[in-house]
SEDO-442835 format. One record per atom (N, C-alpha, C): y negated, x negated, z negated. Coordinates in steps of 0.02 Angstrom, whole numbers, padded with zeros to 5 digits, always signed. Layout:
BEGIN
YXZ...
END
This chain:
BEGIN
+00049-00034+00011-00015+00009-00006-00075-00051-00019-00106-00028+00018-00173-00054+00009-00198-00069-00041-00224-00127-00034-00225-00148-00128-00298-00117-00151-00305-00115-00210-00363-00072-00251-00415-00145-00259-00410-00203-00239-00474-00253-00247-00502-00256-00166-00483-00208-00116-00511-00220-00058-00573-00228-00057-00622-00261-00083-00684-00267-00074-00717-00336-00072-00772-00349-00052-00815-00397-00019-00790-00442-00096-00798-00512-00071-00810-00572-00150-00859-00563-00187-00828-00574-00227-00913-00588-00273-00904-00632-00324-00956-00668-00338-00949-00724-00413-00890-00692-00475-00889-00733-00500-00860-00718-00557-00769-00708-00551-00746-00665-00619-00671-00685-00623-00636-00674-00580-00677-00626-00517-00644-00593-00456-00628-00633-00412-00663-00674-00393-00641-00728-00371-00595-00766-00331-00572-00796-00285-00529-00839-00281-00551-00896-00243-00516-00952-00288-00529-01057-00287-00508-01047-00222-00526-01064-00154-00482-01083-00122-00489-01166-00090-00540-01195-00133-00571-01259-00108-00502-01296-00093-00461-01296-00149-00379-01325-00155-00319-01335-00096-00362-01269-00061-00321-01240+00001-00351-01280+00056-00411-01290+00068-00450-01298+00115-00440-01383+00135-00464-01424+00078-00423-01477+00078-00354-01503+00103-00298-01446+00099-00247-01455+00137-00243-01456+00215-00290-01400+00239-00273-01351+00293-00328-01400+00346-00384-01434+00294-00449-01429+00338-00469-01508+00373-00390-01540+00352-00420-01591+00362-00410-01627+00437-00428-01576+00482-00424-01597+00575-00344-01591+00602-00333-01609+00668-00270-01600+00683-00225-01648+00673-00253-01704+00656-00188-01769+00636-00193-01754+00560-00255-01723+00516-00223-01756+00448-00221-01692+00382-00217-01610+00441-00201-01541+00415-00133-01560+00385-00110-01517+00324-00055-01524+00316-00043-01449+00312+00005-01426+00313+00037-01351+00306+00035-01320+00228+00010-01276+00207+00043-01261+00142+00088-01214+00124+00139-01239+00076+00182-01200+00051+00159-01139+00062+00233-01089+00096+00223-01018+00102+00211-00968+00050+00207-00996-00014+00206-00943-00072+00101-00971-00078+00076-01033-00061+00025-01049-00047-00017-01001+00003+00031-00994+00057-00009-00948+00101-00024-00898+00100+00032-00861+00076+00057-00794+00052-00037-00781-00011-00028-00823-00056-00087-00792-00094-00144-00799-00073-00147-00873-00019-00215-00872+00008-00247-00821+00040-00187-00795+00097-00207-00733+00149-00192-00667+00124-00198-00641+00044-00175-00593+00018-00262-00609-00025-00276-00654-00059-00356-00662-00069-00407-00630-00008-00398-00673+00037-00443-00656+00076-00416-00597+00120-00382-00544+00105-00371-00489+00146-00405-00423+00068-00404-00466+00008-00419-00427-00046-00483-00440-00043-00522-00486+00001-00605-00496-00011-00636-00527-00067-00571-00578-00094-00595-00606-00155-00621-00704-00141-00606-00708-00073-00656-00775-00058-00708-00779-00028-00748-00819-00046-00811-00821-00030-00818-00822+00061-00885-00820+00076-00921-00802+00130-00901-00885+00156-00938-00937+00112-00935-01026+00137-00853-01038+00137-00811-01003+00110-00723-01035+00097-00707-00984+00136-00695-00930+00166-00668-00899+00206-00685-00939+00262-00763-00950+00296-00750-00979+00352-00728-01033+00356-00725-01084+00308-00678-01127+00335-00604-01127+00333-00592-01087+00288-00510-01059+00319-00493-01039+00380-00535-00990+00404-00533-00973+00467-00534-01037+00521-00597-01063+00520-00604-01132+00560-00549-01198+00551-00522-01188+00495-00456-01248+00471-00403-01221+00507-00392-01162+00508-00323-01139+00537-00325-01138+00609-00385-01133+00647-00382-01125+00701-00408-01191+00746-00403-01265+00710-00405-01314+00735-00322-01328+00714-00281-01321+00655-00244-01331+00640-00183-01293+00661-00174-01241+00684-00116-01178+00672-00070-01175+00627-00059-01115+00637-00003-01093+00584+00067-01119+00601+00100-01151+00525+00160-01164+00520+00227-01119+00505+00264-01111+00546+00309-01051+00531+00328-01018+00471+00326-01071+00421+00329-01035+00351+00263-01006+00330+00217-01044+00353+00115-01006+00322+00118-00960+00373+00154-00934+00427+00163-00867+00467+00197-00812+00433+00250-00838+00395+00284-00782+00374+00242-00771+00268+00226-00816+00246+00187-00790+00200+00118-00758+00213+00108-00747+00271+00045-00701+00292+00074-00667+00311+00109-00648+00327+00154-00583+00346+00167-00539+00295+00186-00571+00247+00183-00529+00198+00162-00512+00140+00080-00550+00146+00007-00534+00113+00002-00470+00151-00014-00474+00227-00028-00433+00268-00001-00349+00250+00081-00351+00239+00095-00312+00235+00086-00260+00178+00073-00309+00107+00061-00284+00041-00028-00253+00059-00062-00253+00113-00138-00222+00118-00103-00183+00200-00031-00157+00209-00044-00122+00247-00013-00045+00208-00027+00030+00270+00006+00086+00246+00086+00105+00260+00139+00068+00253+00164+00098+00288+00196+00148+00307+00220+00174+00349+00250+00255+00385+00336+00253+00377+00327+00289+00357+00403+00328+00326+00436+00342+00399+00487+00305+00400+00549+00317+00476+00587+00364+00480+00571+00400+00547+00604+00451+00574+00694+00426+00554+00719+00494+00532+00782+00500+00504+00822+00463+00570+00857+00417+00541+00925+00392+00585+00887+00364+00644+00841+00350+00681+00823+00319+00708+00759+00274+00737+00755+00205+00743+00721+00163+00750+00677+00173+00790+00581+00140+00766+00546+00147+00814+00527+00074+00848+00484+00079+00904+00462+00041+00929+00396+00021+00937+00398-00025+00900+00320-00048+00889+00291-00084+00942+00250-00050+00961+00203-00117+00994+00133-00119+00975+00109-00202+00979+00031-00192+00957-00013-00219+01024-00054-00183+01003-00094-00200+01070-00190-00220+01054-00197-00290+01049-00250-00305+01048-00292-00346+01083-00269-00358+01119-00305-00389+01190-00328-00360+01246-00312-00302+01244-00344-00270+01300-00323-00296+01394-00360-00270+01417-00377-00282+01503-00437-00340+01533-00422-00382+01547-00474-00392+01556-00509-00426+01649-00449-00433+01672-00443-00401+01755-00410-00394+01800-00339-00381+01759-00290-00316+01776-00294-00252+01751-00265-00198+01795-00248-00131+01736-00210-00149+01661-00222-00116+01619-00194-00117+01563-00146-00055+01561-00075-00066+01578-00026-00023+01570+00042-00018+01498-00011-00050+01470+00012-00041+01387+00037+00054+01367+00001+00094+01394+00013+00162+01375+00060+00201+01419+00052+00171+01484+00114+00203+01528+00180+00177+01481+00208+00119+01478+00247+00094+01431+00265+00140+01380+00210+00151+01351+00234+00184+01288+00257+00273+01305+00197+00279+01341+00240+00337+01358+00271+00355+01403+00309+00303+01428+00371+00318+01465+00422+00306+01409+00414+00260+01357+00468+00271+01315+00493+00340+01238+00403+00355+01272+00420+00403+01221+00438+00478+01240+00436+00465+01319+00463+00523+01368+00538+00523+01347+00571+00470+01344+00623+00469+01335+00676+00476+01282+00620+00509+01209+00636+00516+01165+00651+00450+01111+00610+00410+01126+00621+00364+01087+00555+00337+01069+00541+00353+00989+00479+00330+00933+00451+00282+00956+00396+00290+00975+00344+00220+00994+00296+00248+00953+00259+00186+00914+00215+00162+00888+00180+00113+00897+00102+00122+00924+00074+00082+00999+00006+00079+00902-00014+00008+00898-00079+00012+00835-00117-00049+00877-00162-00046+00890-00229-00076+00886-00302-00083+00876-00319-00115+00914-00400-00096+00921-00444-00027+00953-00475-00046+00939-00537+00004+00982-00563-00021+01009-00606-00088+01020-00653-00109+01058-00627-00179+01063-00660-00206+01106-00637-00264+01148-00684-00292+01188-00744-00340+01171-00802-00326+01214-00774-00363+01272-00769-00335+01316-00771-00358+01385-00684-00352+01425-00680-00307+01379-00582-00291+01400-00590-00205+01379-00536-00181+01422-00533-00111+01404-00453-00119+01371-00468-00076+01313-00415-00069+01251-00374-00023+01291-00307-00019+01238-00253+00020+01248-00282+00086+01223-00319+00082+01183-00358+00142+01131-00372+00177+01179-00450+00149+01223-00492+00172+01274-00449+00218+01338-00373+00169+01337-00345+00217+01392-00313+00278+01381-00284+00270+01321-00248+00348+01267-00281+00383+01308-00366+00385+01267-00398+00434+01254-00439+00489+01329-00435+00425+01393-00443+00415+01449-00389+00479+01473-00330+00479+01424-00275+00491+01434-00249+00566+01409-00318+00569+01387-00287+00641+01319-00229+00642+01289-00236+00586+01262-00169+00558+01206-00212+00531+01149-00235+00581+01080-00265+00562+01039-00253+00485+00989-00281+00475+00928-00298+00437+00913-00284+00476+00844-00208+00438+00816-00212+00464+00745-00277+00448+00687-00282+00482+00644-00313+00488+00603-00327+00450+00536-00252+00471+00511-00216+00468+00454-00145+00412+00474-00117+00376+00405-00033+00377+00426-00004+00431+00427-00025+00476+00394+00014+00554+00387+00052+00562+00475-00030+00571+00500-00030+00598+00575+00026+00557+00610+00021+00487+00580+00078+00452+00640+00141+00459+00629+00146+00476+00555+00220+00508+00513+00243+00556+00583+00198+00612+00558+00216+00671+00613+00239+00665+00654+00210+00622+00710+00202+00610+00769+00281+00576+00809+00281+00517+00757+00339+00486+00751+00409+00552+00773+00398+00579+00730+00470+00638+00706+00437+00687+00769+00400+00692+00806+00389+00750+00844+00457+00747+00903+00491+00807+00891+00554+00812+00941+00527+00803+01026+00484+00824+01028+00463+00795+01118+00410+00741+01103+00391+00681+01149+00368+00642+01139+00351+00633+01087+00370+00566+01053+00368+00543+00988+00318+00489+00974+00265+00488+01005+00212+00433+01027+00167+00444+00959+00131+00401+00931+00090+00379+00894+00055+00336+00908-00011+00334+00923-00061+00285+00921-00108+00275+00863-00119+00224+00829-00151+00228+00776-00200+00154+00777-00270+00176+00765-00307+00118+00754-00286+00082+00679-00325+00006+00698-00307-00004+00647-00339-00019+00585-00406-00007+00603-00432+00015+00537-00410+00074+00494-00359+00106+00511-00328+00163+00479-00274+00121+00439-00229+00085+00483-00177+00052+00464-00163+00004+00417-00238-00027+00431-00250-00076+00387-00339-00105+00360-00355-00063+00347-00442-00085+00330-00451-00157+00328-00413-00183+00283-00402-00259+00269-00412-00298+00317-00348-00273+00349-00350-00329+00411-00387-00301+00486-00435-00246+00467-00469-00231+00530-00544-00260+00503-00556-00284+00440-00598-00333+00419-00617-00415+00436-00536-00438+00432-00528-00494+00454-00523-00507+00547-00513-00465+00566-00526-00459+00652-00589-00462+00660-00645-00422+00638-00715-00415+00641-00735-00484+00636-00718-00523+00605-00769-00587+00583-00754-00609+00646-00721-00601+00703-00722-00644+00769-00793-00645+00810-00814-00585+00787-00905-00552+00790-00928-00597+00758-00909-00642+00720-00991-00677+00688-00948-00744+00688-00906-00765+00699-00875-00834+00726-00880-00866+00765-00849-00825+00827-00852-00824+00891-00779-00855+00927-00730-00848+00856-00665-00852+00894-00604-00828+00847-00557-00846+00874-00485-00793+00845-00478-00825+00802-00455-00801+00739-00417-00826+00698-00360-00801+00678-00334-00818+00634-00242-00796+00609-00233-00723+00576-00281-00691+00568-00264-00619+00593-00247-00601+00648-00279-00604+00672-00257-00577+00759-00175-00599+00773-00166-00655+00757-00088-00693+00768-00051-00635+00717-00056-00617+00657-00013-00586+00595-00024-00517+00622-00078-00498+00660-00090-00422+00669-00028-00386+00710-00006-00442+00767+00017-00415+00818+00089-00433+00779+00094-00462+00721+00177-00469+00725+00208-00406+00668+00160-00362+00632+00156-00328+00579+00230-00282+00616+00266-00265+00539+00296-00208+00562+00298-00158+00493+00262-00106+00507+00227-00076+00474+00274-00014+00463+00337-00021+00486+00356+00050+00488+00434+00052+00390+00419+00087+00353+00470+00107+00283+00443+00032+00267+00517+00007+00248+00529-00079+00198+00538-00120+00232+00488-00114+00301+00487-00170+00336+00525-00211+00383+00595-00184+00376+00659-00221+00379+00678-00215+00454+00710-00253+00481+00729-00248+00546+00777-00180+00580+00795-00168+00529+00835-00109+00566+00789-00026+00583+00739-00031+00543+00690+00026+00548+00640+00001+00610+00622-00045+00651+00597-00048+00712+00614-00107+00733+00590-00086+00809+00611-00149+00860+00549-00184+00878+00521-00216+00854+00427-00267+00868+00436-00277+00929+00381-00263+00976+00388-00305+01038+00323-00373+01034+00339-00410+01049+00296-00479+01046+00284-00505+01098+00221-00531+01120+00213-00567+01194+00181-00636+01174+00178-00681+01202+00147-00754+01209+00103-00779+01281+00063-00801+01275+00012-00793+01329+00045-00898+01341+00040-00944+01316+00062-01012+01321+00154-01035+01315+00186-01055+01347+00244-01075+01329+00263-01121+01275+00209-01164+01236+00197-01198+01174+00215-01150+01137+00173-01083+01124+00185-01033+01067+00238-01006+01074+00291-00998+01136+00346-00969+01115+00384-00999+01070+00393-01071+01083+00454-01091+01020+00433-01091+00960+00352-01091+00956+00336-01085+00887+00349-00996+00849+00343-00955+00907+00357-00889+00897+00450-00905+00855+00488-00921+00934+00549-00919+00914+00581-00942+00849+00547-01006+00819+00565-01035+00759+00555-00988+00717+00490-00963+00704+00478-00921+00655+00540-00859+00655+00539-00826+00723+00570-00774+00709+00674-00779+00708+00692-00839+00731+00743-00861+00705+00763-00875+00622+00695-00878+00574+00733-00899+00508+00687-00831+00480+00665-00789+00513+00644-00730+00439+00693-00664+00471+00676-00628+00425+00715-00561+00457+00693-00529+00530+00712-00512+00576+00667-00507+00646+00710-00448+00667+00681-00402+00723+00709-00386+00763+00652-00377+00834+00659-00433+00870+00616-00427+00889+00623-00439+00971+00589-00432+01019+00599-00435+01085+00522-00486+01116+00540-00545+01145+00510-00578+01131+00496-00597+01247+00433-00592+01255+00438-00587+01313+00344-00633+01341+00326-00667+01383+00275-00685+01418+00229-00605+01423+00183-00590+01442+00140-00518+01409+00103-00533+01497+00060-00483+01482-00008-00460+01541-00084-00475+01491-00111-00535+01497-00154-00555+01489-00148-00541+01419-00111-00547+01375-00098-00566+01296-00063-00488+01286-00064-00440+01334+00003-00374+01304+00050-00384+01308+00107-00358+01268+00176-00349+01279+00218-00318+01334+00153-00280+01381+00198-00252+01436+00183-00298+01493+00262-00286+01545+00269-00337+01566+00228-00328+01620+00203-00392+01669+00166-00392+01740+00218-00386+01785+00166-00310+01803+00202-00263+01849+00203-00297+01922+00171-00387+01930+00210-00385+01986+00258-00454+01988+00277-00475+01926+00324-00541+01943+00378-00497+01871+00431-00540+01887+00483-00544+01838+00469-00603+01766+00478-00593+01725+00476-00616+01657+00544-00634+01604+00560-00675+01594+00609-00700+01546+00591-00639+01487+00668-00601+01454+00638-00575+01390+00681-00595+01346+00664-00634+01290+00725-00626+01219+00738-00571+01172+00798-00578+01152+00810-00521+01091+00789-00587+01021+00779-00567+00977+00782-00625+00913+00787-00594+00871+00870-00575+00814+00899-00540+00773+00911-00559+00737+00945-00567+00698+01004-00585+00624+01011-00636+00637+00929-00681+00642+00960-00763+00656+00970-00769+00731+00970-00721+00762+01021-00768+00849+00973-00741+00888+00970-00776+00929+00921-00772+01009+00971-00793+01061+00959-00688+01083+00980-00676+01136+00918-00689+01223+00972-00713+01256+00925-00700+01323+00932-00609+01384+00905-00600+01360+00905-00514+01408+00889-00512+01453+00863-00548+01486+00831-00529+01567+00800-00615+01572+00841-00650+01626+00824-00717+01645+00779-00693+01717+00709-00753+01705+00665-00739+01732+00681-00753+01807+00654-00726+01887+00640-00743+01930+00575-00773+01948+00586-00830+01973+00528-00870+02001+00473-00831+02072+00410-00820+02051+00385-00807+02091+00359-00711+02077+00333-00676+02145+00318-00638+02135+00378-00604+02142+00396-00509+02114+00430-00473+02149+00471-00470+02220+00506-00448+02246+00500-00432+02310+00469-00372+02338+00465-00335+02303+00393-00262+02310+00350-00264+02276+00300-00269+02276+00245-00287+02247+00196-00219+02232+00201-00168+02179+00173-00112+02165+00120-00088+02206+00088-00070+02219+00021-00035+02245-00014-00029+02185-00053-00069+02148-00076-00070+02076-00167-00037+02083-00195-00027+02036-00264+00006+02031-00291-00063+02060-00344-00067+02073-00393-00118+02099-00431-00117+02021-00429-00214+01991-00474-00227+01933-00462-00165+01892-00481-00162+01832-00469-00133+01766-00515-00067+01735-00541-00035+01782-00572+00021+01789-00518+00066+01747-00540+00089+01686-00510+00141+01643-00511+00226+01682-00528+00239+01705-00538+00299+01767-00482+00304+01788-00473+00243+01852-00425+00205+01906-00363+00209+01854-00373+00169+01808-00307+00151+01769-00272+00221+01743-00308+00271+01715-00268+00304+01693-00255+00372+01739-00296+00380+01791-00272+00411+01853-00196+00389+01883-00182+00318+01889-00133+00294+01931-00083+00310+01860-00078+00293+01786-00041+00305+01751-00018+00370+01764-00049+00420+01782-00038+00481+01770+00016+00501+01841+00005+00475+01885+00027+00467+01946+00117+00460+01927+00121+00396+01894+00180+00365+01870+00223+00428+01839+00176+00457+01788+00225+00500+01734+00227+00545+01798+00212+00590+01836+00224+00639+01864+00259+00627+01931+00288+00574+01940+00343+00529+01990+00308+00545+02056+00239+00542+02080+00215+00516+02142+00228+00441+02157+00191+00398+02120+00210+00323+02111+00251+00301+02057+00311+00271+02111+00339+00236+02049+00348+00173+01993+00384+00180+01955+00378+00120+01906+00390+00056+01908+00358+00019+01935+00356-00045+01926+00405-00061+01926+00446-00124+01941+00519-00119+01955+00522-00166+01865+00454-00236+01843+00465-00262+01782+00457-00243+01746+00428-00176+01748+00409-00120+01699+00488-00086+01667+00529-00057+01722+00564-00032+01714+00626-00054+01689+00618-00134+01697+00687-00191+01668+00652-00176+01599+00592-00187+01583+00581-00193+01524+00607-00135+01465+00587-00058+01504+00611-00004+01474+00668-00027+01452+00741-00039+01507+00793-00024+01496+00822-00083+01467+00784-00132+01460+00807-00202+01402+00784-00174+01307+00725-00131+01342+00707-00112+01257+00767-00050+01222+00782-00006+01258+00831+00053+01250+00916+00021+01238+00922-00038+01290+00968-00078+01277+01000-00103+01207+00914-00140+01188+00918-00161+01106+00925-00105+01049+00890-00043+01046+00874+00026+00999+00972+00032+01012+01002+00024+01054+01077+00034+01073+01105+00014+01028+01114-00057+01051+01168-00106+00999+01127-00125+00946+01078-00093+00916+01063-00108+00846+01057-00058+00802+01063+00003+00838+01082+00071+00796+01145+00054+00796+01201+00044+00832+01243+00041+00800+01272+00015+00766+01254-00022+00760+01249-00064+00704+01240-00078+00634+01182-00029+00633+01138+00014+00586+01152+00052+00547+01189+00098+00584+01209+00162+00569+01281+00178+00600+01313+00158+00583+01377+00151+00591+01418+00151+00509+01461+00213+00530+01486+00237+00476+01553+00203+00446+01555+00177+00375+01625+00148+00372+01693+00173+00391+01719+00135+00428+01795+00156+00424+01842+00168+00389
END
């Protein structure tokens, strides 16, 4: 649950002494050292609770921007973040597909809403959480509203949507799911750079008790070296994650080309889709640019069958449903 101490940092007993941690992580690319998991958790929890002074907070954000987060630091930060989220009760006997959406479209059409709508139409409970606005980009929240899909204003509304008999889709802004994380994300407008919260918010598993059996998370990477960090992290932590190269930072498959999809679960890594070099054989006719109205109109045509679903997204959908079936058989199997 959201902490009762989610208030701006104030001098006195409620403040958190971050200097000793900054001394470790703030020594530059070559001299910085990773914090123990417990310290990373305590520091991030204090940041989310508003207990770190503005000067120290800026130092921490910049230090991690330069150093990068070690896998065990990410684990501690994620545990802290879950403590500042209101968890959604899972639907009975059905895992939820969790789609983080925080990058938006810069040049290409944003097809995250298409992926979510197709999953929900097939009866798959799907949660999209993300940011409403991103300067210079078209967010998924903007497109959902253009498509007439309402954004959930409470976590209870999101729970109800996930349990709907038809089209179980919930679209939840981050400021509803976690006001504390939303405030850290907003520091980008002040500093001008992303911070650790932009990584952690995409790793959230906000369903139930945050266990692998309750949700299949989609996660994407842009730079190949970051894939190695994520694979390392998800291989050592409880996970049920599909990891693939995304589209401009979003988890939806690039409609123009095939990409590798790995399933990370129970400490194992399995390649579900092997990439094919170059563009796909038949490149679909996509909207030109990222205009919300044009993108929404094109998505409607796909949903009503006028335009075919791009092949890479079909592959992504089939892979998601295949992983759900396999995971569900294990999680919900009755004792013999």
